[in-house]
DSSP file (Angstrom, degrees, kcal/mol; ACC not computed):
  #  RESIDUE AA STRUCTURE BP1 BP2  ACC     N-H-->O    O-->H-N    N-H-->O    O-->H-N    TCO  KAPPA ALPHA  PHI   PSI    X-CA   Y-CA   Z-CA
    1    1 A X              0   0    0      0, 0.0     2,-0.2     0, 0.0     5,-0.1   0.000 360.0 360.0 360.0 141.6   -7.1  -29.5   12.3
    2    2 A X    >>  -     0   0    0      1,-0.1     3,-2.3     2,-0.0     4,-0.7  -0.529 360.0-115.3 -74.7 145.5   -5.1  -32.2   10.7
    3    3 A X  G >4 S+     0   0    0      1,-0.3     3,-0.9     2,-0.2    -1,-0.1   0.832 115.3  58.2 -51.7 -35.2   -3.0  -31.0    7.7
    4    4 A X  G 34 S+     0   0    0      1,-0.2    -1,-0.3     0, 0.0    -2,-0.0   0.648 106.5  50.0 -71.9 -13.6   -5.1  -33.4    5.3
    5    5 A X  G <4 S+     0   0    0     -3,-2.3    -1,-0.2     2,-0.1    -2,-0.2   0.501  86.9 106.2 -98.6  -6.7   -8.3  -31.6    6.4
    6    6 A X  S << S-     0   0    0     -3,-0.9     2,-0.1    -4,-0.7    -3,-0.0  -0.458  71.0-121.9 -76.4 144.0   -7.0  -28.0    5.8
    7    7 A X     >  -     0   0    0     -2,-0.1     4,-2.3     1,-0.1     5,-0.2  -0.371  30.8-103.9 -74.1 163.7   -8.3  -26.1    2.8
    8    8 A X  H  > S+     0   0    0      1,-0.2     4,-2.3     2,-0.2     5,-0.1   0.907 124.0  52.1 -57.7 -41.5   -5.8  -24.8    0.2
    9    9 A X  H  > S+     0   0    0      1,-0.2     4,-2.6     2,-0.2    -1,-0.2   0.881 108.6  49.6 -60.6 -36.9   -6.2  -21.3    1.6
   10   10 A X  H  > S+     0   0    0      2,-0.2     4,-2.1     1,-0.2    -2,-0.2   0.902 109.9  51.1 -69.0 -38.5   -5.5  -22.6    5.2
   11   11 A X  H  X S+     0   0    0     -4,-2.3     4,-1.9     2,-0.2    -2,-0.2   0.912 110.1  50.5 -64.9 -40.6   -2.4  -24.4    4.0
   12   12 A X  H  X S+     0   0    0     -4,-2.3     4,-2.8     1,-0.2     3,-0.3   0.964 110.1  50.0 -59.3 -51.5   -1.3  -21.1    2.3
   13   13 A X  H  X S+     0   0    0     -4,-2.6     4,-2.1     1,-0.2    -1,-0.2   0.847 106.3  55.3 -60.3 -33.4   -1.9  -19.2    5.6
   14   14 A X  H  < S+     0   0    0     -4,-2.1     4,-0.4     2,-0.2    -1,-0.2   0.890 112.1  43.3 -64.5 -38.5    0.1  -21.8    7.6
   15   15 A X  H >X S+     0   0    0     -4,-1.9     3,-1.5    -3,-0.3     4,-0.5   0.934 112.0  53.8 -69.8 -44.7    3.1  -21.2    5.2
   16   16 A X  H >< S+     0   0    0     -4,-2.8     3,-1.2     1,-0.3    -2,-0.2   0.850 101.5  59.5 -58.0 -38.8    2.6  -17.4    5.3
   17   17 A X  T 3< S+     0   0    0     -4,-2.1    -1,-0.3     1,-0.2    -2,-0.2   0.720  99.7  58.9 -61.2 -23.1    2.7  -17.4    9.1
   18   18 A X  T <4 S+     0   0    0     -3,-1.5     2,-0.3    -4,-0.4    -1,-0.2   0.632  74.8 113.0 -84.4 -16.6    6.2  -18.9    9.0
   19   19 A X  S << S-     0   0    0     -3,-1.2     3,-0.1    -4,-0.5     4,-0.1  -0.415  71.1-123.1 -62.2 120.1    7.8  -16.1    7.0
   20   20 A X    >   -     0   0    0     -2,-0.3     3,-1.6     1,-0.1     2,-0.1  -0.219  30.1 -92.5 -65.9 153.8   10.2  -14.3    9.2
   21   21 A X  T 3  S+     0   0    0      1,-0.3    -1,-0.1    67,-0.0     3,-0.1  -0.442 114.8  26.0 -61.6 137.7   10.0  -10.7    9.9
   22   22 A X  T 3  S+     0   0    0      1,-0.3     2,-0.3    -2,-0.1    -1,-0.3   0.438 108.1  93.8  87.8   4.1   12.1   -8.7    7.5
   23   23 A X    <   -     0   0    0     -3,-1.6    -1,-0.3    -4,-0.1     2,-0.3  -0.804  54.5-161.5-122.7 161.8   11.8  -11.4    4.8
   24   24 A X  B     -a  103   0A   0     78,-2.6    80,-3.3    -2,-0.3     2,-0.3  -0.914   3.7-169.2-136.9 165.5    9.4  -11.9    1.9
   25   25 A X  E     -b   61   0B   0     35,-2.5    37,-2.7    -2,-0.3     2,-0.3  -0.880  22.4-110.4-142.6 176.2    8.4  -14.8   -0.4
   26   26 A X  E  >  -b   62   0B   0     -2,-0.3     4,-1.9    78,-0.3    37,-0.2  -0.725  21.0-116.3-112.2 163.9    6.4  -15.1   -3.6
   27   27 A X  H  > S+     0   0    0     35,-1.4     4,-2.2    -2,-0.3     5,-0.1   0.882 117.7  49.7 -58.6 -39.5    3.1  -16.5   -4.5
   28   28 A X  H  > S+     0   0    0      2,-0.2     4,-2.9     1,-0.2     5,-0.2   0.854 105.8  55.9 -69.9 -36.6    4.8  -19.1   -6.7
   29   29 A X  H  > S+     0   0    0      2,-0.2     4,-2.2     1,-0.2    -1,-0.2   0.915 110.9  44.8 -63.0 -42.3    7.3  -20.2   -4.0
   30   30 A X  H  X S+     0   0    0     -4,-1.9     4,-2.1     2,-0.2    -2,-0.2   0.939 113.0  50.5 -66.1 -44.2    4.3  -20.9   -1.6
   31   31 A X  H  <>S+     0   0    0     -4,-2.2     5,-2.8     1,-0.2    -2,-0.2   0.930 111.7  48.6 -58.6 -44.3    2.4  -22.7   -4.4
   32   32 A X  H ><5S+     0   0    0     -4,-2.9     3,-2.0     5,-0.2     5,-0.2   0.922 109.4  51.5 -61.2 -45.4    5.5  -24.8   -5.2
   33   33 A X  H 3<5S+     0   0    0     -4,-2.2    -1,-0.2     1,-0.3    -2,-0.2   0.880 106.9  54.2 -62.4 -37.6    6.1  -25.7   -1.6
   34   34 A X  T 3<5S-     0   0    0     -4,-2.1    -1,-0.3    -5,-0.1    -2,-0.2   0.275 119.3-112.4 -79.8  11.8    2.4  -26.8   -1.4
   35   35 A X  T < 5S+     0   0    0     -3,-2.0    -3,-0.2    -5,-0.1    -2,-0.1   0.836  94.8 105.3  55.2  36.3    3.1  -29.2   -4.5
   36   36 A X    > < +     0   0    0     -5,-2.8     3,-2.4    -6,-0.2    -4,-0.1  -0.462  40.2 168.1-135.2  62.0    0.8  -27.0   -6.6
   37   37 A X  T 3  S+     0   0    0      1,-0.3     3,-0.4    -5,-0.2    -5,-0.2   0.692  75.2  53.7 -57.3 -22.8    3.4  -25.2   -8.7
   38   38 A X  T 3  S+     0   0    0      1,-0.2    -1,-0.3    -7,-0.2     3,-0.3   0.202  90.1  80.7 -95.1  15.2    0.7  -23.9  -11.1
   39   39 A X    <>  +     0   0    0     -3,-2.4     4,-1.9     1,-0.2    -1,-0.2   0.047  44.2 119.7-111.3  26.3   -1.4  -22.4   -8.4
   40   40 A X  H  > S+     0   0    0     -3,-0.4     4,-2.2     1,-0.2    -1,-0.2   0.857  79.1  54.9 -59.1 -34.9    0.5  -19.1   -7.7
   41   41 A X  H  > S+     0   0    0     -3,-0.3     4,-2.1     1,-0.2    -1,-0.2   0.907 105.3  51.4 -66.2 -40.3   -2.8  -17.2   -8.6
   42   42 A X  H  > S+     0   0    0      2,-0.2     4,-2.3     1,-0.2    -1,-0.2   0.874 106.9  53.7 -66.6 -34.7   -4.7  -19.2   -6.0
   43   43 A X  H  X S+     0   0    0     -4,-1.9     4,-2.7     2,-0.2    -1,-0.2   0.936 108.0  51.5 -60.5 -45.5   -2.1  -18.2   -3.4
   44   44 A X  H  X S+     0   0    0     -4,-2.2     4,-2.5     1,-0.2    -2,-0.2   0.885 107.7  51.1 -56.0 -40.5   -2.7  -14.6   -4.5
   45   45 A X  H  X S+     0   0    0     -4,-2.1     4,-2.0     2,-0.2    -1,-0.2   0.913 109.4  51.7 -63.9 -41.1   -6.5  -15.1   -4.0
   46   46 A X  H  X S+     0   0    0     -4,-2.3     4,-1.1     1,-0.2    -2,-0.2   0.939 110.1  47.8 -63.9 -44.5   -5.7  -16.5   -0.5
   47   47 A X  H >< S+     0   0    0     -4,-2.7     3,-0.6     1,-0.2     4,-0.3   0.903 109.7  53.5 -63.1 -39.2   -3.6  -13.5    0.4
   48   48 A X  H >< S+     0   0    0     -4,-2.5     3,-0.7     1,-0.2    -1,-0.2   0.879 112.2  45.1 -57.4 -38.7   -6.4  -11.2   -0.9
   49   49 A X  H >< S+     0   0    0     -4,-2.0     3,-1.6     1,-0.2    -1,-0.2   0.637  91.8  83.9 -77.4 -17.6   -8.8  -12.9    1.3
   50   50 A X  G X<  +     0   0    0     -4,-1.1     3,-2.3    -3,-0.6     6,-0.3   0.605  63.3  87.6 -71.9  -8.8   -6.5  -12.9    4.3
   51   51 A X  G <  S+     0   0    0     -3,-0.7    -1,-0.3    -4,-0.3    -2,-0.1   0.705  77.9  69.3 -61.1 -15.1   -7.5   -9.4    5.3
   52   52 A X  G <  S+     0   0    0     -3,-1.6     2,-0.4     2,-0.0    -1,-0.3   0.643 100.1  54.2 -74.4 -17.1  -10.3  -11.1    7.3
   53   53 A X    <   -     0   0    0     -3,-2.3     3,-0.4    -4,-0.1    -1,-0.0  -0.946  65.5-158.9-121.7 142.6   -7.7  -12.4    9.6
   54   54 A X  S    S+     0   0    0     -2,-0.4    -1,-0.1     1,-0.2    -3,-0.1   0.439  85.1  70.9 -98.6   0.3   -5.1  -10.3   11.5
   55   55 A X  S    S+     0   0    0     -5,-0.1     2,-0.6     2,-0.0    -1,-0.2   0.354  78.1  88.4 -98.3   6.1   -2.7  -13.2   12.1
   56   56 A X        -     0   0    0     -3,-0.4     2,-1.9    -6,-0.3     3,-0.2  -0.909  68.6-146.7-107.7 122.7   -1.5  -13.6    8.4
   57   57 A X    >   +     0   0    0     -2,-0.6     3,-1.8     1,-0.2     4,-0.1  -0.488  33.5 161.7 -84.4  71.5    1.5  -11.4    7.3
   58   58 A X  G >   +     0   0    0     -2,-1.9     3,-1.7     1,-0.3    -1,-0.2   0.735  62.5  72.2 -65.6 -21.9    0.2  -11.0    3.8
   59   59 A X  G 3  S+     0   0    0      1,-0.3    -1,-0.3    -3,-0.2    25,-0.1   0.686  88.5  64.5 -66.7 -15.8    2.5   -8.0    3.3
   60   60 A X  G <  S+     0   0    0     -3,-1.8   -35,-2.5   -36,-0.1     2,-0.5   0.372  86.6  83.4 -88.8   4.0    5.4  -10.4    3.1
   61   61 A X  E <   +b   25   0B   0     -3,-1.7     9,-0.3   -37,-0.2   -35,-0.2  -0.944  55.2 156.8-114.2 122.1    4.1  -12.1    0.0
   62   62 A X  E     -b   26   0B   0    -37,-2.7   -35,-1.4    -2,-0.5     6,-0.2  -0.661  43.4 -79.3-130.5-179.5    4.9  -10.5   -3.3
   63   63 A X    >   -     0   0    0      4,-1.9     3,-2.4   -37,-0.2    -1,-0.1  -0.293  54.6 -89.4 -85.2 177.9    5.2  -11.5   -6.9
   64   64 A X  T 3  S+     0   0    0      1,-0.3    -1,-0.1     2,-0.1   -38,-0.1   0.622 127.0  49.3 -64.0 -13.3    8.2  -13.4   -8.4
   65   65 A X  T 3  S-     0   0    0      2,-0.1    -1,-0.3    34,-0.0    34,-0.1   0.323 120.7-103.2-107.9   8.9   10.0  -10.1   -9.3
   66   66 A X    <   +     0   0    0     -3,-2.4    30,-2.7     1,-0.3     2,-0.3   0.702  70.0 150.3  82.0  21.3    9.5   -8.5   -5.8
   67   67 A X  B     -C   95   0C   0     28,-0.2    -4,-1.9     1,-0.1     2,-1.8  -0.631  54.2-125.5 -84.1 144.2    6.6   -6.2   -6.9
   68   68 A X    >   +     0   0    0     26,-2.4     3,-1.5    -2,-0.3     4,-0.2  -0.461  49.3 156.5 -84.6  63.2    4.0   -5.3   -4.3
   69   69 A X  T 3   +     0   0    0     -2,-1.8     3,-0.4     1,-0.3    -1,-0.2   0.672  67.6  55.8 -67.0 -17.8    1.2   -6.5   -6.5
   70   70 A X  T >  S+     0   0    0     -9,-0.3     3,-1.9    -3,-0.2    -1,-0.3   0.312  73.3 105.1 -92.5   7.3   -1.1   -7.1   -3.5
   71   71 A X  G X   +     0   0    0     -3,-1.5     3,-1.3     1,-0.3     9,-0.3   0.748  69.1  65.5 -62.6 -25.4   -0.9   -3.6   -2.2
   72   72 A X  G 3  S+     0   0    0     -3,-0.4    -1,-0.3     1,-0.3     4,-0.1   0.567  92.0  64.7 -80.1  -4.4   -4.3   -2.6   -3.4
   73   73 A X  G <  S+     0   0    0     -3,-1.9     2,-0.4     2,-0.1    -1,-0.3   0.351  88.4  84.5 -94.6   3.1   -5.8   -5.2   -0.9
   74   74 A X  S <  S-     0   0    0     -3,-1.3     2,-0.4     2,-0.2     5,-0.1  -0.824  91.2-107.1-103.4 141.9   -4.6   -3.3    2.1
   75   75 A X  S    S+     0   0    0     -2,-0.4     4,-0.1     3,-0.1    -2,-0.1  -0.527  92.3  29.2 -67.2 127.3   -6.4   -0.4    3.6
   76   76 A X  S >  S-     0   0    0     -2,-0.4     3,-0.6     1,-0.1     4,-0.3   0.000  94.0 -92.5  98.6 150.0   -4.6    2.7    2.7
   77   77 A X  T 3  S+     0   0    0      1,-0.2     3,-0.2     2,-0.1     4,-0.1   0.898 117.6  20.4 -68.6 -43.0   -2.4    3.5   -0.4
   78   78 A X  T 3> S+     0   0    0      1,-0.1     4,-2.4     2,-0.1    -1,-0.2  -0.005  82.4 118.0-119.2  29.1    1.0    2.5    1.0
   79   79 A X  H <> S+     0   0    0     -3,-0.6     4,-2.8    -8,-0.2     5,-0.2   0.910  78.1  50.1 -63.8 -42.4    0.2    0.2    3.9
   80   80 A X  H  > S+     0   0    0     -9,-0.3     4,-2.3    -4,-0.3     5,-0.2   0.955 113.7  46.0 -61.4 -47.3    2.0   -2.8    2.4
   81   81 A X  H  > S+     0   0    0      1,-0.2     4,-2.7     2,-0.2    -1,-0.2   0.910 112.3  51.2 -61.5 -42.9    5.1   -0.8    1.7
   82   82 A X  H  X S+     0   0    0     -4,-2.4     4,-2.2     2,-0.2    -1,-0.2   0.891 108.9  51.0 -63.9 -42.4    5.0    0.8    5.2
   83   83 A X  H  X S+     0   0    0     -4,-2.8     4,-0.6     2,-0.2    -1,-0.2   0.922 113.0  45.9 -61.0 -43.6    4.7   -2.6    6.9
   84   84 A X  H ><>S+     0   0    0     -4,-2.3     5,-2.4     1,-0.2     3,-0.9   0.912 111.9  49.6 -62.9 -46.2    7.7   -3.9    4.9
   85   85 A X  H ><5S+     0   0    0     -4,-2.7     3,-1.5     1,-0.3    -1,-0.2   0.838 103.9  59.6 -65.7 -31.0    9.8   -0.9    5.5
   86   86 A X  H 3<5S+     0   0    0     -4,-2.2    -1,-0.3     1,-0.3    -2,-0.2   0.752 106.1  50.9 -67.4 -19.9    9.0   -1.1    9.3
   87   87 A X  T <<5S-     0   0    0     -3,-0.9    -1,-0.3    -4,-0.6    -2,-0.2   0.344 128.0-100.6 -94.9   3.8   10.6   -4.5    9.1
   88   88 A X  T < 5S+     0   0    0     -3,-1.5     2,-0.3     1,-0.3    -3,-0.2   0.463  75.5 140.5  93.9   4.0   13.7   -3.2    7.4
   89   89 A X      < -     0   0    0     -5,-2.4     2,-0.6    -6,-0.1    -1,-0.3  -0.635  49.6-132.6 -80.5 135.1   12.8   -4.2    3.8
   90   90 A X        -     0   0    0      7,-0.4     7,-2.9    -2,-0.3     2,-0.4  -0.809  27.6-178.5 -96.8 124.8   13.8   -1.5    1.3
   91   91 A X  E     +D   96   0C   0     -2,-0.6     2,-0.4     5,-0.2     5,-0.2  -0.981   7.4 179.3-124.6 126.9   11.0   -0.7   -1.2
   92   92 A X  E >  S-D   95   0C   0      3,-2.8     3,-1.1    -2,-0.4    -2,-0.0  -0.989  74.5 -14.3-131.1 125.8   11.3    1.8   -4.1
   93   93 A X  T 3  S-     0   0    0     -2,-0.4    -1,-0.1     1,-0.3     3,-0.1   0.912 128.7 -52.9  51.9  52.8    8.3    2.4   -6.5
   94   94 A X  T 3  S+     0   0    0      1,-0.2   -26,-2.4   -27,-0.1     2,-0.4   0.641 117.5 113.3  60.7  20.3    6.5   -0.7   -5.3
   95   95 A X  E <   -CD  67  92C   0     -3,-1.1    -3,-2.8   -28,-0.2     2,-0.4  -0.985  68.5-128.2-125.4 125.9    9.6   -2.9   -5.9
   96   96 A X  E >   - D   0  91C   0    -30,-2.7     3,-0.7    -2,-0.4     2,-0.3  -0.580  28.1-133.1 -72.9 127.0   11.6   -4.6   -3.3
   97   97 A X  T 3  S+     0   0    0     -7,-2.9    -7,-0.4    -2,-0.4     5,-0.1  -0.597  86.8  10.3 -83.5 140.7   15.3   -3.6   -3.7
   98   98 A X  T >> S-     0   0    0     -2,-0.3     3,-1.5     3,-0.1     4,-0.7   0.944  81.2-179.2  55.7  50.3   17.9   -6.4   -3.6
   99   99 A X  H X> S+     0   0    0     -3,-0.7     3,-1.7     1,-0.3     4,-1.5   0.875  71.8  57.9 -47.6 -48.0   14.9   -8.9   -3.7
  100  100 A X  H 34 S+     0   0    0      1,-0.3    -1,-0.3     2,-0.2    -2,-0.1   0.788 101.1  57.2 -65.0 -23.8   17.1  -12.0   -3.5
  101  101 A X  H <4 S+     0   0    0     -3,-1.5    -1,-0.3     1,-0.2    -2,-0.2   0.712 115.0  37.3 -78.2 -16.7   18.6  -10.8   -0.1
  102  102 A X  H << S+     0   0    0     -3,-1.7   -78,-2.6    -4,-0.7    -2,-0.2   0.530  91.4 116.4-101.4 -11.8   15.1  -10.6    1.4
  103  103 A X  B  <  -a   24   0A   0     -4,-1.5     2,-0.5   -80,-0.2   -78,-0.2  -0.353  45.6-164.2 -68.8 134.6   13.7  -13.7   -0.3
  104  104 A X        -     0   0    0    -80,-3.3     2,-0.7    -2,-0.1   -78,-0.3  -0.983   6.2-154.4-118.1 121.9   12.6  -16.6    2.0
  105  105 A X    >>  -     0   0    0     -2,-0.5     3,-1.5     1,-0.1     4,-1.3  -0.860   3.6-157.5-102.8 114.4   12.1  -19.9    0.3
  106  106 A X  H 3> S+     0   0    0     -2,-0.7     4,-2.7     1,-0.3    -1,-0.1   0.797  90.9  62.0 -61.4 -26.3    9.6  -22.1    2.2
  107  107 A X  H 34 S+     0   0    0      1,-0.2    -1,-0.3     2,-0.2   -77,-0.0   0.756 110.4  39.3 -69.8 -23.6   11.0  -25.3    0.6
  108  108 A X  H <4 S+     0   0    0     -3,-1.5    -1,-0.2     2,-0.1    -2,-0.2   0.640 122.7  41.2 -96.9 -17.7   14.4  -24.6    2.1
  109  109 A X  H  <        0   0    0     -4,-1.3    -2,-0.2     1,-0.1    -3,-0.2   0.789 360.0 360.0-100.9 -33.2   13.1  -23.4    5.5
  110  110 A X     <        0   0    0     -4,-2.7    -3,-0.1    -5,-0.2    -1,-0.1   0.457 360.0 360.0 -99.1 360.0   10.2  -25.6    6.5
């Protein structure tokens, strides 16, 4: 598909696929990168729907403060945290520690 024919959700997924292992980004950073800075909530909806696909690393997308706000959309209580910890990200009480050191900004990387 050509980029101009992709749905907003598909554009979100294309960005999410680029997040390196062991790094995270925010809903707002993806929205800003897609020139839709007020659409962080829509990015969240896309991540919530991504469980239908296994090629989207939705666990790497968190809120602007580093909170695992999407964790309830994963099967199992701590799956999101476990996936992040398996990649070396430190999470305490649903909060990424040293968030800025793990943060990946798509506008600087892509």
